[in-house]
Residue frames relative to the residue before (quaternion, step in Angstrom):
aa qw qx qy qz dx dy dz
M 1.0000 0.0000 0.0000 0.0000 0.00 0.00 0.00
G 0.6468 0.5356 -0.3199 0.4387 3.59 0.95 -0.86
K 0.6363 0.5296 -0.3232 0.4585 3.54 1.08 -0.74
R 0.6388 0.5288 -0.3221 0.4566 3.58 1.04 -0.79
V 0.6432 0.5121 -0.3186 0.4717 3.57 0.98 -0.82
L 0.6477 0.5151 -0.3142 0.4652 3.56 0.96 -0.83
V 0.6555 0.4936 -0.3098 0.4803 3.61 0.95 -0.85
A 0.6490 0.5141 -0.3152 0.4638 3.60 0.95 -0.86
A 0.6505 0.5067 -0.3119 0.4721 3.57 0.99 -0.83
A 0.6499 0.5111 -0.3160 0.4655 3.58 0.97 -0.82
L 0.6599 0.4953 -0.3119 0.4711 3.62 0.94 -0.81
A 0.6466 0.5090 -0.3221 0.4681 3.58 0.96 -0.83
S 0.6471 0.5176 -0.3126 0.4644 3.56 0.98 -0.86
A 0.6498 0.5062 -0.3157 0.4710 3.57 0.97 -0.84
G 0.6391 0.5301 -0.3230 0.4541 3.58 1.03 -0.76
V 0.6485 0.5037 -0.3083 0.4803 3.57 1.00 -0.85
M 0.6545 0.5058 -0.3134 0.4664 3.58 0.95 -0.85
A 0.6531 0.5033 -0.3184 0.4677 3.60 0.96 -0.81
Q 0.6385 0.5149 -0.3264 0.4698 3.58 1.02 -0.79
A 0.6507 0.5062 -0.3154 0.4699 3.59 0.95 -0.86
Q 0.6495 0.5040 -0.3155 0.4739 3.58 0.97 -0.84
G 0.6374 0.5265 -0.3209 0.4621 3.58 1.01 -0.81
E 0.6512 0.5028 -0.3106 0.4761 3.59 1.01 -0.80
Q 0.6389 0.5211 -0.3254 0.4630 3.58 1.00 -0.79
E 0.6515 0.5056 -0.3109 0.4726 3.58 1.00 -0.82
L 0.6397 0.5217 -0.3198 0.4651 3.59 1.02 -0.80
V 0.6516 0.4989 -0.3093 0.4805 3.59 0.96 -0.86
A 0.6442 0.5154 -0.3228 0.4638 3.61 0.95 -0.81
R 0.6512 0.4998 -0.3178 0.4745 3.61 0.97 -0.80
A 0.6557 0.5091 -0.3134 0.4612 3.59 0.96 -0.86
R 0.6501 0.5069 -0.3204 0.4666 3.61 0.96 -0.80
A 0.6377 0.5244 -0.3314 0.4567 3.58 0.98 -0.78
I 0.6384 0.4984 -0.3257 0.4878 3.60 1.00 -0.77
H 0.6503 0.5336 -0.3066 0.4454 3.58 0.91 -0.95
E 0.6731 0.4972 -0.2966 0.4602 3.60 0.97 -0.81
R 0.6898 0.4673 -0.2837 0.4746 3.61 1.09 -0.60
A 0.6865 0.4868 -0.2803 0.4618 3.59 1.13 -0.58
I 0.4304 -0.6220 0.5700 0.3209 3.55 -1.28 0.39
T 0.1588 -0.8025 0.5730 0.0502 3.53 -0.61 1.17
L 0.0663 0.8245 -0.5571 0.0739 3.56 -0.68 1.04
D 0.2431 -0.7104 0.6436 0.1486 3.47 -1.34 0.54
T 0.2491 -0.8412 0.4679 0.1065 3.56 -0.42 1.20
H 0.7938 0.2068 -0.1589 0.5494 3.62 1.15 0.17
N 0.1828 0.7430 -0.6224 0.1649 3.54 -0.45 1.29
D 0.3365 -0.7390 0.5497 0.1962 3.55 -0.58 1.17
I 0.2646 -0.7781 0.5513 0.1436 3.56 -1.03 0.76
D 0.2445 -0.7189 0.6306 0.1601 3.50 -1.31 0.44
P 0.4541 -0.7138 0.4558 0.2769 3.62 -0.58 1.08
E 0.6062 0.5679 -0.3612 0.4238 3.61 1.12 -0.53
N 0.6656 0.4728 -0.2981 0.4946 3.59 1.26 -0.30
F 0.6404 0.4791 -0.3340 0.4988 3.57 1.20 0.48
T 0.4473 0.6249 -0.5069 0.3906 3.53 0.69 1.15
R 0.6558 -0.4964 0.3643 0.4368 3.60 -1.21 0.19
G 0.7241 0.4519 -0.2494 0.4574 3.58 1.02 -0.74
C 0.7822 0.1218 -0.0520 0.6088 3.57 1.21 -0.43
N 0.3029 0.7549 -0.5312 0.2372 3.58 -0.32 1.20
Y 0.7077 -0.5165 0.3129 0.3667 3.53 -1.31 0.32
T 0.5347 0.5787 -0.4370 0.4339 3.60 1.21 0.16
M 0.6657 0.4793 -0.2774 0.5002 3.59 1.32 -0.23
R 0.5207 -0.5908 0.5009 0.3590 3.54 -1.25 0.39
L 0.0209 -0.8041 0.5916 -0.0549 3.53 -0.33 1.32
T 0.6178 -0.5442 0.4018 0.4009 3.58 -1.27 -0.01
N 0.5131 0.6372 -0.4336 0.3778 3.60 1.23 -0.11
Q 0.6653 -0.5482 0.3405 0.3754 3.55 -1.25 0.33
V 0.8142 0.1831 -0.0740 0.5459 3.61 0.92 -0.86
N 0.2421 0.7105 -0.6404 0.1629 3.54 -0.95 1.01
L 0.7201 -0.4867 0.2668 0.4165 3.58 -1.18 0.43
P 0.6518 0.4951 -0.3648 0.4439 3.68 0.79 -0.74
K 0.6811 0.4712 -0.2978 0.4748 3.59 0.92 -0.84
M 0.6083 0.5499 -0.3538 0.4500 3.59 1.06 -0.69
K 0.6690 0.4992 -0.3046 0.4588 3.58 0.88 -0.92
E 0.6699 0.5033 -0.3042 0.4532 3.58 0.92 -0.91
G 0.7562 0.4014 -0.2065 0.4738 3.57 0.97 -0.84
G 0.4941 -0.6861 0.4152 0.3357 3.56 1.27 -0.07
L 0.3952 0.6935 -0.5024 0.3322 3.59 1.14 0.56
D 0.2786 -0.8096 0.5022 0.1210 3.56 -0.55 1.20
V 0.8135 0.1163 -0.0023 0.5698 3.58 0.96 -0.87
S 0.0170 -0.7720 0.6354 0.0084 3.54 -1.07 0.79
F 0.2285 -0.7459 0.6097 0.1404 3.55 -0.83 0.98
M 0.2232 -0.7741 0.5827 0.1069 3.55 -0.57 1.21
I 0.2424 -0.8172 0.5175 0.0747 3.54 -0.65 1.16
V 0.2280 -0.7232 0.6371 0.1379 3.53 -1.04 0.89
Y 0.1043 0.7975 -0.5782 0.1368 3.54 -0.04 1.34
V 0.0024 -0.7668 0.6417 -0.0151 3.53 -0.99 0.88
G 0.2099 -0.7895 0.5667 0.1071 3.55 -0.50 1.17
Q 0.2610 -0.7256 0.6084 0.1876 3.51 -1.25 0.44
S 0.5017 -0.6609 0.4663 0.3067 3.55 -0.91 0.89
N 0.5865 -0.5544 0.4462 0.3867 3.54 -1.22 0.44
P 0.6311 -0.5691 0.3645 0.3808 3.61 -1.03 0.69
P 0.6391 0.5145 -0.3850 0.4226 3.68 0.87 -0.61
Q 0.6715 0.4858 -0.3015 0.4713 3.62 1.13 -0.60
V 0.7712 0.0575 -0.0129 0.6339 3.56 1.03 -0.82
A 0.4151 -0.7744 0.4178 0.2313 3.54 -0.28 1.27
D 0.7726 0.3546 -0.1970 0.4884 3.60 0.99 -0.71
A 0.2409 0.8180 -0.5007 0.1488 3.62 1.20 0.36
F 0.7935 0.2437 -0.1237 0.5437 3.59 0.95 -0.82
Q 0.5131 0.5720 -0.4291 0.4748 3.49 1.12 0.86
P 0.7387 -0.4200 0.2679 0.4540 3.65 -1.17 0.24
P 0.6647 0.4804 -0.3522 0.4509 3.69 0.82 -0.71
G 0.6441 0.5145 -0.3199 0.4669 3.62 1.05 -0.71
Y 0.6388 0.5111 -0.3210 0.4771 3.57 1.02 -0.80
D 0.6314 0.5379 -0.3264 0.4533 3.57 1.04 -0.78
R 0.6395 0.5082 -0.3262 0.4757 3.62 0.97 -0.81
A 0.6572 0.5055 -0.3113 0.4644 3.61 0.93 -0.88
Y 0.6451 0.5194 -0.3156 0.4631 3.58 0.96 -0.86
K 0.6734 0.4901 -0.2995 0.4654 3.59 0.90 -0.89
A 0.6482 0.5074 -0.3263 0.4647 3.60 0.98 -0.77
A 0.6602 0.4885 -0.3105 0.4787 3.61 0.96 -0.82
S 0.6415 0.5234 -0.3234 0.4582 3.59 0.98 -0.82
A 0.6227 0.5376 -0.3411 0.4548 3.60 1.03 -0.75
K 0.6480 0.5050 -0.3204 0.4716 3.60 1.02 -0.76
F 0.6567 0.4954 -0.3123 0.4752 3.60 0.89 -0.87
D 0.6653 0.5108 -0.3016 0.4533 3.57 0.94 -0.92
A 0.6447 0.5108 -0.3239 0.4676 3.60 1.08 -0.62
V 0.6803 0.5207 -0.2900 0.4266 3.58 0.94 -0.89
S 0.6734 0.5674 -0.3174 0.3519 3.58 0.72 -1.05
P 0.7390 0.4025 -0.2846 0.4591 3.66 0.57 -0.96
T 0.6366 0.5251 -0.3399 0.4511 3.59 0.99 -0.75
T 0.6438 0.5184 -0.3237 0.4606 3.56 0.96 -0.83
A 0.6880 0.4870 -0.2906 0.4528 3.57 0.82 -0.95
A 0.7447 0.4315 -0.2289 0.4547 3.59 0.89 -0.89
T 0.7984 0.3573 -0.1519 0.4603 3.56 0.96 -0.80
W 0.7882 0.4099 -0.2000 0.4132 3.57 0.69 -1.02
T 0.5273 0.6581 -0.4292 0.3235 3.60 1.08 -0.39
T 0.7079 0.4284 -0.2662 0.4945 3.59 1.10 -0.55
R 0.6908 0.5003 -0.2739 0.4445 3.61 1.20 -0.26
C 0.6954 0.4864 -0.2882 0.4436 3.60 1.06 -0.48
């Protein structure tokens, strides 16, 4: 009986080792594909406060996407999105009227204005 238990334990151990080796091979194959492919994220909302010399996407910030995290994760391209939502009319009566459009335009312009100088001054040497 002791011999059977020992054989069963050895077979189980070999099975676990083979499964672990199979998982390692699968991870290695996936990493190789990831390294050959262009990896991109097509929608990252931006915050104008993260586009200053003292605080920008070249630094490790608490946001989800920035250059240090992109490099570590193998993300090659990120499309930064200038999105400005408008509240529903019941919440803001003029959301879909000229004053609401003006607020949305100004908010979007502030995001574009924040991105341009920081990109030109900071990222040209990092990308």
